[in-house]
DOMI-412218 format. One record per residue: residue in three letters; x, y, z of N, C-alpha, C, O in turn. Coordinates in steps of 0.02 Angstrom, whole numbers, padded with zeros to 5 digits, always signed. Each point is the difference from the previous one (the first is absolute). Example, Ala and Ser with C-alpha at 12.3 -4.5 7.8 and 13.67 -1.06 7.14 Angstrom:
ALA+00660-00284+00390-00045+00059+00000+00045+00060+00000+00052-00001+00033
SER-00070+00054-00069+00042+00059+00003-00039+00055+00037+00025+00055+00008
END
This chain:
MET+00131+00046-02410+00026+00091+00010+00035-00013+00036-00004-00006+00061
SER+00074-00002-00125+00071-00018+00066+00023+00082+00000-00027+00045-00032
PHE+00090-00039+00082+00016+00054-00001+00057+00002-00061+00029-00054-00008
GLY-00011+00107-00034+00026-00005-00045+00088+00031+00046+00014-00023+00056
ILE+00018+00057-00079+00080+00014-00016+00000+00092+00019+00037+00030+00040
THR-00087-00005-00080-00017+00066+00019-00049+00040+00061+00008+00059+00015
GLU-00068-00111+00020-00014+00023+00067+00025-00036+00034-00022+00003+00057
LEU+00089-00065-00070+00052+00011+00061+00030+00040+00006+00030+00010+00053
LEU-00026+00031-00107+00058+00043+00015-00046+00104+00056+00018+00046+00037
ILE-00072-00068-00072-00063+00039+00003+00018+00015+00072+00026+00052+00020
VAL-00050-00130+00033-00004-00026+00065+00050+00018+00018+00003+00019+00059
LEU+00045-00019-00092+00091-00003+00050+00013+00058+00002+00052+00018+00027
ALA-00102+00035-00058+00031+00091-00008-00068+00017+00064-00015+00059+00005
ILE-00012-00096+00027-00061+00056+00034+00029-00020+00032+00028+00045+00031
VAL-00008-00112-00008+00027-00050+00074+00053+00060+00013-00011+00041+00045
ILE+00061-00037-00081+00050+00034+00020-00006+00088+00031+00027+00024+00050
VAL-00086+00018-00118-00024+00037+00023-00032+00019+00056+00002+00057+00024
LEU-00047-00132+00009-00017+00031+00069+00054-00018+00037+00030+00051+00018
PHE+00001-00109+00004+00028-00034+00058+00083+00045-00026+00029+00005+00054
GLY-00001+00014-00088+00060+00028-00034+00081-00055+00010+00006-00054+00029
ALA+00026+00078-00053+00035-00061-00026+00039-00035+00084+00004-00059+00016
LYS+00016+00111+00016+00046-00022+00087-00067-00038+00014+00008-00059-00017
ARG-00040+00064+00030-00063-00076+00025+00019-00036-00040+00037-00043+00025
ILE-00045+00037-00088-00018-00040-00027+00074-00083-00012+00002-00057-00024
LYS+00041+00106+00060+00063-00052-00007+00005-00022+00072+00029-00049+00023
ASN-00055+00084+00001-00010-00039+00082-00050-00056-00004-00016-00046+00039
LEU+00001+00061-00082-00068-00041-00009+00004-00116+00004-00037-00044+00023
GLY+00100+00048-00058+00028-00051-00012+00019-00035+00076-00037-00038+00030
PRO+00102+00059-00008+00017-00038+00089-00033+00020+00055+00023-00025+00051
ASP-00063+00056-00045-00092+00005+00032-00024-00067-00024-00003-00050+00036
LEU-00013+00054-00102-00072-00046-00004+00059-00117+00005-00018-00058+00006
GLY+00067+00086-00011+00062-00059+00010-00016-00004+00072-00011-00055+00027
SER+00009+00098-00002+00037-00015+00083-00089-00011+00034-00008-00044+00042
ALA-00045+00082-00063-00060-00021-00011-00020-00097-00006-00040-00037+00029
ILE+00066+00033-00054-00026-00082-00029+00058-00014+00033+00009-00051-00033
LYS+00056+00051+00083+00039-00043+00018-00041-00024+00080-00016-00053+00027
GLY+00010+00129-00008-00042+00026+00062-00077-00075-00007-00010-00046+00040
PHE-00025+00061-00096-00065-00035+00006+00038-00076+00007-00004-00030+00054
ARG+00046-00003-00118+00016-00082+00038+00033-00003+00036+00025-00056-00002
SER-00007+00083+00038+00032-00016+00075-00048+00002+00034-00003-00048+00038
ALA-00037+00083-00036-00095-00020+00050+00018-00053+00001+00036-00025+00043
LEU-00070-00015-00118-00025-00049-00016+00022-00046+00029-00029-00036+00041
SER+00112+00033-00068+00025-00065+00021-00018-00018+00073-00018-00056+00021
ASP+00032+00140+00034+00005-00013+00053-00051-00024+00039+00013-00036+00048
ASN-00057+00049-00060-00104-00011-00021-00007-00069+00008-00030-00033+00043
ASN+00075+00011-00110+00003-00080-00030+00038-00048+00068-00011-00058+00016
ASP+00078+00125+00027+00040-00092+00040-00066+00026+00072-00034-00045+00024
GLU+00027+00103-00005-00038-00018+00058-00065-00064-00035-00013-00047+00037
GLU-00016+00051-00091-00047-00044+00017+00026-00073-00001+00001-00037+00049
LYS+00015+00026-00095+00075-00045+00028+00009-00036+00077-00016-00051+00031
ALA+00054+00118-00023+00008-00015+00058-00085-00037+00084-00006-00038+00048
SER-00021+00072-00077-00075+00022+00029-00041-00084-00014-00045-00026+00032
THR+00072+00009-00075-00072-00061-00035+00080-00051+00022-00016-00055+00024
ASP+00072+00062-00027+00048-00076+00023-00020+00003+00065-00023-00057+00008
SER+00016+00088+00047+00002+00050+00065-00059-00086+00039+00004-00049+00037
SER-00064+00095-00096-00068-00024+00019-00011-00082-00019-00043-00042+00014
ALA+00105+00042-00051-00059-00090-00040+00066-00026+00053-00020-00049+00032
THR+00066+00060-00021+00050-00050+00072-00057+00001+00064-00032-00050+00017
GLY+00025+00127+00021-00034-00027+00045-00074-00031-00022+00002-00061+00010
ASP-00027+00069-00020-00074-00057-00038+00017-00074+00018-00037-00043+00024
VAL+00132+00037-00051+00015-00093-00025+00010-00024+00126-00018-00037+00046
GLU+00061+00100-00066+00024+00003+00121-00057+00004+00036-00001-00010+00061
ASN-00049+00024-00096-00088+00014+00041-00037-00050-00011-00039-00013+00046
VAL+00038-00027-00102-00037-00063-00019+00085-00061+00048-00013-00048+00037
SER+00070+00066-00050+00008-00077+00014+00018+00000+00097+00024-00052+00024
SER-00038+00106+00018-00016+00019+00056-00075+00005+00013-00015+00035+00048
GLU-00042-00066-00088-00065-00022+00007+00004-00076+00025-00025-00028+00049
THR+00066+00004-00105+00011-00061+00003+00047-00046+00041+00006-00061+00001
ASP+00028+00114+00032+00052-00062+00040+00008+00040+00058+00056+00003+00025
SER-00106+00029+00001-00005+00040+00082-00015-00068+00041-00012-00052-00031
ASP+00013+00054+00078+00022-00071+00087-00080+00005-00008-00038-00046-00014
ASP+00018+00127+00031-00080-00003+00029-00063-00011-00018-00057+00000+00024
ALA+00104-00016-00106-00060-00028-00061-00036-00046+00074+00027-00006+00054
PRO-00089-00020-00073-00029-00074+00031+00023-00054-00053+00024+00007-00055
LYS-00045-00077+00098+00050-00054-00041-00072-00051-00047-00054-00017+00025
GLN+00062+00013-00048-00068-00041-00008+00000-00067-00021+00034-00032-00041
ASP-00080+00019+00079-00002-00126+00041+00021-00014-00079-00022+00050-00030
THR+00039-00071+00007-00015-00055-00069-00028-00067+00032-00041-00035-00029
ASN+00067+00018+00098-00046-00093+00002-00072+00025-00014+00005+00062+00003
VAL-00038-00071-00010-00077+00021+00011+00021-00064-00017-00041-00045-00007
END
C-alpha cells in the first residue's frame, strides 16, 4: 500500500487549502528553528550531566582518600 504521485498531489492540495500558502511558506524556517532549539537543549543537558558526573566522581575519590588518610582514625597494632 504505497502512495502514488496522484495521492500525494491530492494531499498537498488539501494541505494548501486548509493552511494557506503563507503558513506553509513560514513552516520551513519555523521547523528549522524548532529543531535547532531542540538540539541545543539536548547538548546543554548532556553538558550538565557530564559536569555533574565529573564532579561526583572526583568528589568520591576525595572522600575516600580523606577517610583513609585521616589522622583521627585509630591505628592498628601490627605487633600481635
